[in-house]
C-alpha positions as a LaTeX table, in Angstrom:
\begin{tabular}{lrrr}
\hline
Residue & $x$ (\AA) & $y$ (\AA) & $z$ (\AA) \\
\hline
Met1 & $-53.39$ & $-85.81$ & 50.88 \\
Pro2 & $-51.76$ & $-84.55$ & 53.34 \\
Pro3 & $-51.29$ & $-80.67$ & 53.49 \\
Arg4 & $-48.56$ & $-79.28$ & 51.58 \\
Lys5 & $-46.11$ & $-77.65$ & 53.27 \\
Lys6 & $-45.20$ & $-73.59$ & 53.23 \\
Arg7 & $-42.32$ & $-72.11$ & 52.18 \\
Lys8 & $-40.19$ & $-70.45$ & 53.96 \\
Ser9 & $-39.95$ & $-67.05$ & 52.40 \\
Ala10 & $-35.86$ & $-66.01$ & 51.78 \\
Pro11 & $-34.68$ & $-63.53$ & 54.16 \\
Ala12 & $-34.49$ & $-59.69$ & 52.96 \\
Leu13 & $-31.05$ & $-58.97$ & 51.10 \\
Thr14 & $-29.88$ & $-55.97$ & 52.80 \\
Val15 & $-27.42$ & $-53.28$ & 50.65 \\
Val16 & $-24.67$ & $-52.38$ & 52.60 \\
Ser17 & $-22.51$ & $-49.58$ & 50.59 \\
Ala18 & $-18.76$ & $-48.72$ & 51.45 \\
Pro19 & $-17.75$ & $-46.21$ & 52.82 \\
Asp20 & $-16.70$ & $-43.32$ & 50.85 \\
His21 & $-13.13$ & $-42.49$ & 52.50 \\
Ile22 & $-12.33$ & $-40.47$ & 49.24 \\
Ser23 & $-15.05$ & $-38.56$ & 49.93 \\
Ala24 & $-14.13$ & $-37.85$ & 53.28 \\
Leu25 & $-11.15$ & $-36.18$ & 52.54 \\
Pro26 & $-10.70$ & $-32.00$ & 53.67 \\
Asp27 & $-12.07$ & $-29.88$ & 50.60 \\
Ser28 & $-8.05$ & $-29.05$ & 50.44 \\
Met29 & $-7.12$ & $-32.67$ & 49.94 \\
Leu30 & $-9.79$ & $-32.97$ & 47.09 \\
His31 & $-8.59$ & $-29.92$ & 45.63 \\
His32 & $-5.03$ & $-30.77$ & 45.51 \\
Val33 & $-6.15$ & $-34.67$ & 43.91 \\
Leu34 & $-8.35$ & $-32.87$ & 41.11 \\
Ser35 & $-5.38$ & $-31.02$ & 40.04 \\
Phe36 & $-3.99$ & $-33.67$ & 38.44 \\
Leu37 & $-6.53$ & $-34.23$ & 36.37 \\
Pro38 & $-7.06$ & $-32.38$ & 32.58 \\
Val39 & $-9.39$ & $-29.82$ & 33.17 \\
Gln40 & $-12.63$ & $-31.68$ & 31.43 \\
Ala41 & $-12.29$ & $-34.90$ & 33.56 \\
Ala42 & $-11.77$ & $-32.52$ & 37.11 \\
Val43 & $-15.44$ & $-30.73$ & 36.14 \\
Arg44 & $-16.96$ & $-33.86$ & 35.74 \\
Thr45 & $-16.38$ & $-35.05$ & 39.05 \\
Cys46 & $-19.10$ & $-32.79$ & 40.09 \\
Val47 & $-21.71$ & $-36.07$ & 39.46 \\
Leu48 & $-20.31$ & $-37.92$ & 42.05 \\
Ala49 & $-21.73$ & $-37.26$ & 44.49 \\
Arg50 & $-23.69$ & $-34.20$ & 46.64 \\
Arg51 & $-20.45$ & $-33.15$ & 48.25 \\
Trp52 & $-18.50$ & $-33.11$ & 44.53 \\
Arg53 & $-20.31$ & $-30.40$ & 42.99 \\
His54 & $-18.32$ & $-27.39$ & 43.32 \\
Leu55 & $-15.31$ & $-28.71$ & 44.85 \\
Trp56 & $-13.88$ & $-28.37$ & 40.33 \\
Arg57 & $-14.50$ & $-24.45$ & 40.57 \\
Ser58 & $-11.43$ & $-24.38$ & 43.55 \\
Thr59 & $-8.86$ & $-26.85$ & 41.96 \\
Thr60 & $-5.14$ & $-25.81$ & 42.60 \\
Gly61 & $-3.78$ & $-26.92$ & 39.41 \\
Leu62 & $-5.39$ & $-26.37$ & 36.15 \\
Arg63 & $-4.10$ & $-28.94$ & 33.60 \\
Ile64 & $-5.14$ & $-28.01$ & 29.96 \\
Val65 & $-4.44$ & $-30.47$ & 27.67 \\
Gly66 & $-5.28$ & $-30.41$ & 23.59 \\
Phe67 & $-4.88$ & $-33.23$ & 21.15 \\
Asp68 & $-4.23$ & $-33.40$ & 17.60 \\
Asp69 & $-8.05$ & $-33.23$ & 16.44 \\
Lys70 & $-9.02$ & $-30.09$ & 15.58 \\
Lys71 & $-12.57$ & $-30.71$ & 16.83 \\
His72 & $-11.18$ & $-31.85$ & 20.40 \\
Leu73 & $-9.49$ & $-27.91$ & 20.35 \\
Gln74 & $-12.49$ & $-26.15$ & 19.44 \\
His75 & $-14.46$ & $-28.05$ & 22.61 \\
Leu76 & $-11.35$ & $-27.23$ & 24.78 \\
Arg77 & $-11.25$ & $-23.20$ & 23.51 \\
Asn78 & $-15.51$ & $-23.55$ & 24.07 \\
Phe79 & $-15.06$ & $-25.20$ & 27.72 \\
Met80 & $-12.47$ & $-23.09$ & 28.93 \\
His81 & $-14.55$ & $-19.74$ & 28.02 \\
His82 & $-16.61$ & $-21.60$ & 30.40 \\
Leu83 & $-14.22$ & $-22.23$ & 32.94 \\
Leu84 & $-12.69$ & $-19.07$ & 32.83 \\
Val85 & $-16.05$ & $-17.39$ & 34.06 \\
Leu86 & $-17.28$ & $-19.91$ & 36.63 \\
Arg87 & $-14.34$ & $-21.20$ & 38.40 \\
Glu88 & $-13.90$ & $-18.72$ & 41.76 \\
Arg89 & $-10.19$ & $-16.91$ & 41.87 \\
Thr90 & $-8.32$ & $-19.33$ & 43.91 \\
Asp91 & $-5.29$ & $-19.47$ & 44.30 \\
Leu92 & $-3.18$ & $-22.38$ & 41.61 \\
Asp93 & 0.24 & $-23.70$ & 42.42 \\
Thr94 & 0.36 & $-25.20$ & 38.82 \\
Val95 & $-1.14$ & $-24.10$ & 35.25 \\
Glu96 & $-0.08$ & $-26.13$ & 32.51 \\
Ile97 & $-1.26$ & $-25.65$ & 29.03 \\
Lys98 & $-0.38$ & $-28.26$ & 26.26 \\
Leu99 & $-1.66$ & $-28.60$ & 22.79 \\
Gly100 & $-1.13$ & $-30.78$ & 19.91 \\
Val101 & $-2.60$ & $-29.32$ & 16.94 \\
Phe102 & $-2.00$ & $-25.63$ & 17.06 \\
Val103 & $-3.98$ & $-22.76$ & 14.71 \\
Glu104 & $-3.82$ & $-18.88$ & 14.06 \\
Glu105 & $-6.94$ & $-18.40$ & 16.27 \\
Asp106 & $-5.54$ & $-20.36$ & 19.33 \\
Gln107 & $-3.26$ & $-16.95$ & 19.93 \\
Thr108 & $-5.33$ & $-14.83$ & 21.30 \\
His109 & $-6.45$ & $-17.80$ & 23.34 \\
Val110 & $-4.00$ & $-19.09$ & 24.39 \\
Asn111 & $-2.48$ & $-15.28$ & 25.94 \\
Leu112 & $-5.66$ & $-15.42$ & 27.95 \\
Trp113 & $-5.47$ & $-18.92$ & 29.65 \\
Thr114 & $-2.09$ & $-17.47$ & 30.04 \\
Arg115 & $-2.97$ & $-13.92$ & 31.98 \\
Phe116 & $-5.54$ & $-15.80$ & 33.78 \\
Ala117 & $-2.76$ & $-18.18$ & 35.43 \\
Val118 & $-1.08$ & $-15.27$ & 36.62 \\
Met119 & $-3.75$ & $-13.43$ & 37.87 \\
Cys120 & $-4.44$ & $-16.45$ & 39.83 \\
Arg121 & $-0.87$ & $-16.20$ & 41.24 \\
Ala122 & 0.28 & $-19.78$ & 39.80 \\
Arg123 & 3.44 & $-20.44$ & 40.72 \\
Ala124 & 4.18 & $-23.13$ & 37.94 \\
Leu125 & 3.64 & $-22.24$ & 34.55 \\
Thr126 & 4.21 & $-24.11$ & 31.19 \\
Leu127 & 3.38 & $-23.88$ & 27.67 \\
His128 & 4.35 & $-26.14$ & 25.46 \\
Val129 & 2.98 & $-26.24$ & 21.53 \\
Asn130 & 3.26 & $-29.18$ & 19.57 \\
Gly131 & 3.05 & $-28.44$ & 15.35 \\
Pro132 & 3.86 & $-26.45$ & 12.88 \\
Leu133 & 3.40 & $-23.31$ & 14.05 \\
Arg134 & 4.29 & $-21.09$ & 16.95 \\
Leu135 & 2.77 & $-19.76$ & 19.30 \\
Asp136 & 3.23 & $-16.46$ & 19.46 \\
Met137 & 2.63 & $-14.56$ & 23.06 \\
Asp138 & 1.78 & $-11.19$ & 23.12 \\
Asp139 & 4.14 & $-8.24$ & 23.36 \\
Leu140 & 3.16 & $-7.62$ & 27.74 \\
Pro141 & 5.55 & $-8.19$ & 30.85 \\
Leu142 & 5.43 & $-11.08$ & 32.80 \\
Val143 & 4.12 & $-9.77$ & 35.94 \\
Ser144 & 4.32 & $-12.09$ & 38.83 \\
Arg145 & 4.80 & $-12.07$ & 42.70 \\
His146 & 4.21 & $-15.81$ & 43.05 \\
Leu147 & 5.52 & $-17.03$ & 39.58 \\
Arg148 & 8.65 & $-20.22$ & 40.50 \\
Thr149 & 9.21 & $-21.57$ & 37.54 \\
Leu150 & 8.48 & $-21.39$ & 33.84 \\
Asp151 & 8.65 & $-23.90$ & 31.21 \\
Leu152 & 8.60 & $-22.72$ & 27.52 \\
His153 & 8.11 & $-24.88$ & 24.69 \\
Asp154 & 7.64 & $-23.65$ & 21.03 \\
Val155 & 6.78 & $-20.49$ & 21.93 \\
Asp156 & 8.01 & $-16.99$ & 20.58 \\
Leu157 & 9.15 & $-14.76$ & 22.88 \\
Pro158 & 9.06 & $-11.08$ & 22.63 \\
Lys159 & 11.00 & $-8.44$ & 24.72 \\
Ser160 & 8.36 & $-7.06$ & 27.11 \\
Phe161 & 6.92 & $-10.93$ & 27.98 \\
Ile162 & 10.71 & $-12.04$ & 28.93 \\
Asp163 & 11.43 & $-9.10$ & 30.80 \\
Phe164 & 12.06 & $-10.58$ & 34.31 \\
Ala165 & 12.14 & $-8.04$ & 36.37 \\
Gly166 & 8.48 & $-7.86$ & 37.62 \\
Cys167 & 8.81 & $-11.61$ & 38.61 \\
Pro168 & 10.90 & $-11.09$ & 41.59 \\
Ala169 & 10.77 & $-14.91$ & 43.37 \\
Leu170 & 11.19 & $-16.61$ & 39.77 \\
Glu171 & 14.03 & $-19.47$ & 40.26 \\
Gly172 & 13.46 & $-21.66$ & 37.23 \\
Leu173 & 13.52 & $-21.79$ & 33.47 \\
Lys174 & 13.38 & $-24.08$ & 30.92 \\
Met175 & 13.25 & $-22.98$ & 26.77 \\
Asn176 & 13.01 & $-25.53$ & 24.61 \\
Leu177 & 13.20 & $-24.72$ & 20.47 \\
Cys178 & 11.74 & $-21.23$ & 21.64 \\
Ser179 & 12.61 & $-17.90$ & 19.17 \\
Val180 & 13.52 & $-14.93$ & 21.68 \\
Ser181 & 13.45 & $-11.84$ & 20.43 \\
Val182 & 15.71 & $-9.99$ & 22.78 \\
Gly183 & 19.14 & $-8.49$ & 23.65 \\
Arg184 & 19.33 & $-9.48$ & 26.94 \\
Ile185 & 18.29 & $-12.41$ & 29.37 \\
Ser186 & 17.96 & $-11.01$ & 33.17 \\
Ser187 & 16.87 & $-12.39$ & 36.90 \\
Cys188 & 18.85 & $-11.80$ & 40.43 \\
Ser189 & 16.21 & $-14.40$ & 41.51 \\
Leu190 & 16.87 & $-17.12$ & 38.74 \\
Arg191 & 18.69 & $-20.40$ & 40.38 \\
His192 & 18.14 & $-23.21$ & 37.22 \\
Leu193 & 18.06 & $-22.46$ & 33.69 \\
Ser194 & 17.88 & $-24.29$ & 30.23 \\
Ile195 & 17.99 & $-23.17$ & 27.03 \\
Thr196 & 17.85 & $-26.13$ & 24.32 \\
Gly197 & 17.13 & $-25.77$ & 20.72 \\
Cys198 & 16.95 & $-21.81$ & 20.62 \\
His199 & 16.82 & $-19.19$ & 17.98 \\
Phe200 & 18.07 & $-15.52$ & 18.87 \\
Gly201 & 16.47 & $-13.97$ & 16.42 \\
Leu202 & 18.31 & $-10.46$ & 16.59 \\
Gly203 & 21.38 & $-11.76$ & 14.99 \\
Arg204 & 24.10 & $-10.98$ & 17.77 \\
Trp205 & 25.33 & $-12.37$ & 20.73 \\
Val206 & 22.29 & $-12.07$ & 23.88 \\
Ile207 & 23.67 & $-11.79$ & 27.17 \\
Val208 & 22.42 & $-14.02$ & 30.03 \\
Ser209 & 23.05 & $-12.03$ & 33.55 \\
Ala210 & 21.44 & $-14.37$ & 36.38 \\
Pro211 & 24.54 & $-14.14$ & 39.07 \\
Gly212 & 22.44 & $-16.44$ & 41.38 \\
Leu213 & 22.28 & $-19.22$ & 38.74 \\
Val214 & 23.21 & $-22.72$ & 40.47 \\
Ser215 & 23.05 & $-24.68$ & 37.66 \\
Leu216 & 22.94 & $-24.19$ & 33.64 \\
Thr217 & 22.00 & $-25.85$ & 30.70 \\
Leu218 & 22.91 & $-24.56$ & 27.70 \\
Lys219 & 22.49 & $-26.80$ & 23.87 \\
Leu220 & 22.32 & $-24.87$ & 20.80 \\
Val221 & 21.01 & $-27.61$ & 18.83 \\
Gly222 & 18.67 & $-28.11$ & 15.88 \\
Leu223 & 18.26 & $-26.55$ & 12.11 \\
Ser224 & 17.88 & $-22.74$ & 12.86 \\
Asp225 & 21.24 & $-20.73$ & 13.14 \\
Thr226 & 21.31 & $-18.63$ & 16.43 \\
Lys227 & 24.74 & $-16.68$ & 18.11 \\
Thr228 & 26.43 & $-18.09$ & 21.26 \\
Pro229 & 24.63 & $-16.48$ & 24.25 \\
Cys230 & 27.09 & $-14.46$ & 26.32 \\
Leu231 & 27.42 & $-15.39$ & 30.26 \\
Glu232 & 27.76 & $-13.33$ & 33.03 \\
Ser233 & 29.57 & $-14.06$ & 36.10 \\
Met234 & 27.89 & $-16.65$ & 37.75 \\
Ala235 & 29.84 & $-17.27$ & 41.33 \\
Ser236 & 26.81 & $-19.22$ & 42.80 \\
Leu237 & 27.03 & $-21.85$ & 40.06 \\
Glu238 & 27.56 & $-25.28$ & 40.45 \\
Thr239 & 27.17 & $-27.63$ & 37.57 \\
Ala240 & 27.04 & $-26.35$ & 34.02 \\
Arg241 & 26.29 & $-28.24$ & 31.08 \\
Val242 & 27.10 & $-26.41$ & 27.52 \\
Tyr243 & 27.05 & $-28.09$ & 24.09 \\
Leu244 & 28.10 & $-25.74$ & 20.57 \\
Gly245 & 26.19 & $-28.23$ & 17.89 \\
Leu246 & 24.38 & $-27.84$ & 14.88 \\
Asn247 & 22.41 & $-24.69$ & 15.68 \\
Cys248 & 25.35 & $-22.52$ & 16.93 \\
Ala249 & 25.96 & $-20.08$ & 14.08 \\
Asp250 & 29.88 & $-18.99$ & 15.53 \\
Val251 & 31.29 & $-21.05$ & 12.56 \\
Cys252 & 35.07 & $-20.73$ & 11.86 \\
Leu253 & 34.74 & $-20.36$ & 7.62 \\
Asn254 & 39.14 & $-21.38$ & 7.65 \\
Tyr255 & 38.95 & $-24.31$ & 9.94 \\
Asp256 & 41.38 & $-26.78$ & 9.01 \\
Asp257 & 42.06 & $-30.61$ & 9.58 \\
Tyr258 & 44.49 & $-30.26$ & 12.02 \\
Gly259 & 42.14 & $-28.01$ & 14.33 \\
His260 & 43.59 & $-24.65$ & 13.79 \\
Phe261 & 41.22 & $-21.88$ & 13.77 \\
Cys262 & 41.66 & $-18.02$ & 12.28 \\
Gly263 & 41.27 & $-16.58$ & 15.30 \\
Ala264 & 40.27 & $-12.95$ & 16.01 \\
Asn265 & 42.81 & $-10.91$ & 14.04 \\
Asp266 & 42.88 & $-8.99$ & 10.83 \\
Lys267 & 42.83 & $-11.86$ & 8.86 \\
Ala268 & 40.24 & $-13.92$ & 10.86 \\
Cys269 & 37.23 & $-14.68$ & 8.56 \\
Asn270 & 33.48 & $-13.12$ & 8.80 \\
Asn271 & 32.24 & $-14.89$ & 11.43 \\
Cys272 & 35.70 & $-14.89$ & 13.64 \\
Val273 & 35.79 & $-11.38$ & 13.83 \\
Pro274 & 36.23 & $-9.91$ & 17.67 \\
Ile275 & 33.38 & $-9.65$ & 19.22 \\
Lys276 & 32.39 & $-5.70$ & 20.01 \\
Asp277 & 30.09 & $-4.12$ & 22.44 \\
Asp278 & 28.76 & $-7.33$ & 23.68 \\
Gly279 & 29.19 & $-7.02$ & 27.49 \\
Ser280 & 30.77 & $-9.87$ & 27.89 \\
Gly281 & 34.51 & $-9.68$ & 28.79 \\
Asp282 & 36.90 & $-11.16$ & 27.31 \\
Ala283 & 34.99 & $-14.54$ & 27.16 \\
Val284 & 31.91 & $-15.11$ & 26.03 \\
Leu285 & 31.04 & $-18.49$ & 27.66 \\
Leu286 & 34.18 & $-20.00$ & 30.09 \\
Gly287 & 34.62 & $-15.91$ & 32.18 \\
Gly288 & 30.75 & $-16.46$ & 33.52 \\
Ile289 & 30.59 & $-20.21$ & 33.92 \\
Ser290 & 34.65 & $-20.30$ & 35.58 \\
Gly291 & 33.21 & $-20.59$ & 38.69 \\
Ala292 & 30.94 & $-23.63$ & 38.66 \\
Lys293 & 31.74 & $-27.09$ & 40.10 \\
His294 & 31.04 & $-29.72$ & 38.06 \\
Leu295 & 31.48 & $-28.98$ & 34.25 \\
Glu296 & 30.26 & $-30.66$ & 30.92 \\
Leu297 & 31.99 & $-28.55$ & 27.63 \\
Arg298 & 30.93 & $-30.20$ & 24.61 \\
Ser299 & 31.22 & $-28.45$ & 20.71 \\
Gln300 & 31.35 & $-29.38$ & 17.10 \\
Pro301 & 34.69 & $-29.27$ & 15.54 \\
Arg302 & 34.20 & $-25.95$ & 13.66 \\
Lys303 & 32.82 & $-23.59$ & 16.31 \\
Phe304 & 35.16 & $-21.27$ & 17.26 \\
Ile305 & 33.79 & $-19.99$ & 20.67 \\
Phe306 & 35.77 & $-22.01$ & 23.43 \\
Ala307 & 39.17 & $-21.65$ & 21.13 \\
Arg308 & 38.47 & $-18.26$ & 21.39 \\
Asp309 & 37.58 & $-17.90$ & 25.04 \\
Leu310 & 41.38 & $-19.62$ & 25.61 \\
Lys311 & 43.28 & $-17.11$ & 24.61 \\
His312 & 41.73 & $-15.33$ & 28.20 \\
Cys313 & 40.91 & $-18.49$ & 29.60 \\
Pro314 & 39.96 & $-17.91$ & 33.32 \\
Thr315 & 40.92 & $-19.58$ & 36.55 \\
Phe316 & 38.22 & $-22.81$ & 37.45 \\
Ser317 & 39.04 & $-22.37$ & 41.06 \\
Lys318 & 36.22 & $-24.36$ & 42.07 \\
Leu319 & 36.18 & $-27.19$ & 39.91 \\
Lys320 & 35.85 & $-30.57$ & 41.03 \\
Ser321 & 35.17 & $-32.48$ & 38.05 \\
Leu322 & 34.88 & $-32.01$ & 34.04 \\
Leu323 & 33.88 & $-33.92$ & 31.08 \\
Leu324 & 34.85 & $-32.58$ & 27.60 \\
Asn325 & 34.64 & $-34.46$ & 24.51 \\
Glu326 & 36.85 & $-34.35$ & 21.39 \\
Tyr327 & 36.71 & $-31.08$ & 20.46 \\
Trp328 & 39.13 & $-30.53$ & 23.33 \\
Cys329 & 41.51 & $-32.96$ & 21.66 \\
Glu330 & 42.01 & $-32.20$ & 18.27 \\
Ala331 & 44.61 & $-29.52$ & 17.97 \\
Pro332 & 48.29 & $-31.20$ & 18.19 \\
Gly333 & 49.44 & $-31.48$ & 21.64 \\
Leu334 & 46.45 & $-31.28$ & 22.63 \\
Asp335 & 46.72 & $-27.77$ & 23.70 \\
Pro336 & 42.93 & $-26.73$ & 24.68 \\
Leu337 & 43.13 & $-30.03$ & 27.01 \\
Leu338 & 46.01 & $-29.10$ & 28.99 \\
Cys339 & 45.67 & $-25.08$ & 28.54 \\
Ile340 & 41.75 & $-25.91$ & 30.74 \\
Leu341 & 43.32 & $-28.82$ & 32.82 \\
Lys342 & 46.22 & $-26.09$ & 34.00 \\
Asn343 & 44.00 & $-23.53$ & 35.02 \\
Ser344 & 41.77 & $-25.86$ & 37.14 \\
Pro345 & 44.30 & $-26.28$ & 40.71 \\
Val346 & 41.64 & $-28.14$ & 42.18 \\
Leu347 & 39.93 & $-30.76$ & 39.91 \\
Glu348 & 39.61 & $-34.44$ & 41.02 \\
Lys349 & 38.33 & $-36.00$ & 38.35 \\
Leu350 & 38.63 & $-35.76$ & 34.07 \\
Thr351 & 36.37 & $-37.52$ & 31.82 \\
Leu352 & 36.76 & $-37.74$ & 27.85 \\
Gln353 & 33.76 & $-38.90$ & 26.19 \\
Leu354 & 35.30 & $-39.36$ & 22.57 \\
Phe355 & 33.82 & $-39.89$ & 19.08 \\
Ser356 & 30.71 & $-41.15$ & 20.21 \\
Val357 & 26.99 & $-39.95$ & 19.80 \\
Gly358 & 24.89 & $-40.18$ & 23.20 \\
Pro359 & 25.75 & $-40.55$ & 26.20 \\
Asn360 & 25.63 & $-44.68$ & 26.71 \\
Asn361 & 29.45 & $-45.62$ & 25.48 \\
Lys362 & 30.37 & $-49.65$ & 25.24 \\
Leu363 & 33.34 & $-48.83$ & 26.44 \\
His364 & 34.97 & $-46.98$ & 29.70 \\
Leu365 & 39.01 & $-46.94$ & 30.03 \\
Lys366 & 40.56 & $-45.54$ & 33.25 \\
Gly367 & 43.46 & $-44.67$ & 33.78 \\
Ser368 & 46.01 & $-43.92$ & 37.05 \\
Tyr369 & 48.79 & $-41.61$ & 38.24 \\
Lys370 & 52.34 & $-42.68$ & 38.36 \\
Ser371 & 52.80 & $-42.17$ & 41.97 \\
Met372 & 54.40 & $-38.32$ & 42.54 \\
Glu373 & 55.25 & $-38.08$ & 39.03 \\
Arg374 & 52.45 & $-35.52$ & 37.32 \\
Pro375 & 53.18 & $-32.40$ & 36.22 \\
Ser376 & 53.36 & $-29.61$ & 38.29 \\
Ala377 & 51.20 & $-27.39$ & 36.59 \\
Ile378 & 48.22 & $-30.64$ & 36.34 \\
Ser379 & 46.11 & $-30.39$ & 39.93 \\
Arg380 & 47.34 & $-32.18$ & 42.93 \\
His381 & 43.87 & $-33.77$ & 43.71 \\
Leu382 & 42.89 & $-35.08$ & 40.02 \\
Asn383 & 43.20 & $-39.31$ & 40.51 \\
Ile384 & 40.43 & $-40.30$ & 38.37 \\
Val385 & 40.96 & $-39.90$ & 34.11 \\
Glu386 & 38.03 & $-41.93$ & 32.29 \\
Val387 & 38.13 & $-41.81$ & 28.80 \\
Lys388 & 34.17 & $-42.97$ & 27.21 \\
Cys389 & 34.13 & $-44.52$ & 23.56 \\
Asp390 & 32.00 & $-46.96$ & 21.79 \\
Val391 & 35.66 & $-48.30$ & 20.33 \\
Val392 & 39.01 & $-48.16$ & 20.71 \\
Glu393 & 39.68 & $-47.35$ & 17.10 \\
Glu394 & 43.22 & $-45.01$ & 15.68 \\
Arg395 & 42.33 & $-42.03$ & 16.91 \\
Ile396 & 41.04 & $-42.60$ & 20.28 \\
Tyr397 & 44.47 & $-44.43$ & 20.19 \\
Lys398 & 46.52 & $-41.45$ & 19.53 \\
Val399 & 44.34 & $-39.40$ & 22.05 \\
Ile400 & 45.24 & $-41.91$ & 24.85 \\
Lys401 & 49.18 & $-42.16$ & 24.15 \\
Leu402 & 49.79 & $-38.13$ & 23.87 \\
Leu403 & 47.53 & $-37.63$ & 27.17 \\
Cys404 & 49.43 & $-40.73$ & 28.73 \\
Ala405 & 52.48 & $-38.40$ & 27.73 \\
Ala406 & 51.17 & $-34.75$ & 28.66 \\
Leu407 & 49.80 & $-36.14$ & 32.12 \\
Asn408 & 52.34 & $-39.03$ & 32.80 \\
Ile409 & 49.37 & $-41.30$ & 33.45 \\
Arg410 & 50.74 & $-45.14$ & 34.11 \\
Glu411 & 50.45 & $-47.66$ & 31.16 \\
Gln412 & 48.14 & $-51.05$ & 32.49 \\
Thr413 & 47.88 & $-54.08$ & 31.03 \\
Asn414 & 48.71 & $-53.70$ & 27.66 \\
Asp415 & 46.86 & $-50.72$ & 26.61 \\
Thr416 & 47.46 & $-47.46$ & 28.32 \\
Phe417 & 44.02 & $-47.69$ & 29.98 \\
His418 & 42.39 & $-50.51$ & 31.40 \\
Ala419 & 38.81 & $-51.04$ & 30.34 \\
Leu420 & 35.89 & $-50.91$ & 33.27 \\
\hline
\end{tabular}
């Protein structure tokens, strides 16, 4: 038998590891990447490699997220207790605290996390709570020369906390569903302000003083009645959106179906009594926002603030575009609408959003002027008039007919306006 041939041994496998490009990034970039992770996930990266062991201690952001689970929230409290002790005291760009289930014992912990963020010179601070219990902030001043934006949701704000004298760099403030126990909100540095569904608990008109404001959103919506804030002059304002919804307590008790308010006189209802000692001057809202270039003014029918302000209607000297709802068209002869148009000398575009819910209307109707036949009191620059609605019903047709008669708008096709 011939000798058996020896089998050739298989070549040894060589393990080639792919280069770790992420770990090769500089520390500053890795700190920034980790700031987008929830704090627990950021800390877990310490097991990836020796290079990652201590990176979590110097991230540029903290994202503290609590889910709708009490066990998870308890674990988060214990976790944060150790993190605050072990983390280096480097500066923070962003701090987000978003909690689902929230119980009374969490108040102290969240206040501690907030003060830690301020101590680490956070530039952007977010406090969001979702649940039946509102976050009650401690009654201590918020002092930071570095804080630029503050976003608050479902937070109870005492007087000292909302005193922004100690925040000279604050430019953006959002308050959603918050309870505000203060008579005045003041900031010289503020440029962007959004107040939505908030409750002003002192039972009087809160004064908002922000002379450098560029954009304003004010929506009184929800179920908790509150007075309309009084707006002081905002000379730099460009865009303002104001909606007096169900949350607005300024309701005329004698309002009738013809669009009449009892007004601020001797026979006024208890709600329409003259506004005194509020520091607002003649107008509550319109005076403060009269310098805006773009305005959206909407209201529920029975609210009297806009009607009151029209008695002292200021001149909207910079106003380019104006959006109004049916509130401005319900009085006989479109008097509120014509009043504000006569005081807007450079207005270019007028939009009426009538008898519809939400911004996504099914019909857009557009009209144009007869050449050189517009009323002398109306802006010579006004060249676009739009009506947005869901269906052309009798109320819409009545408004359009009055609008055409008042503004000398040309009829197009078989309708007063043509659909876009």
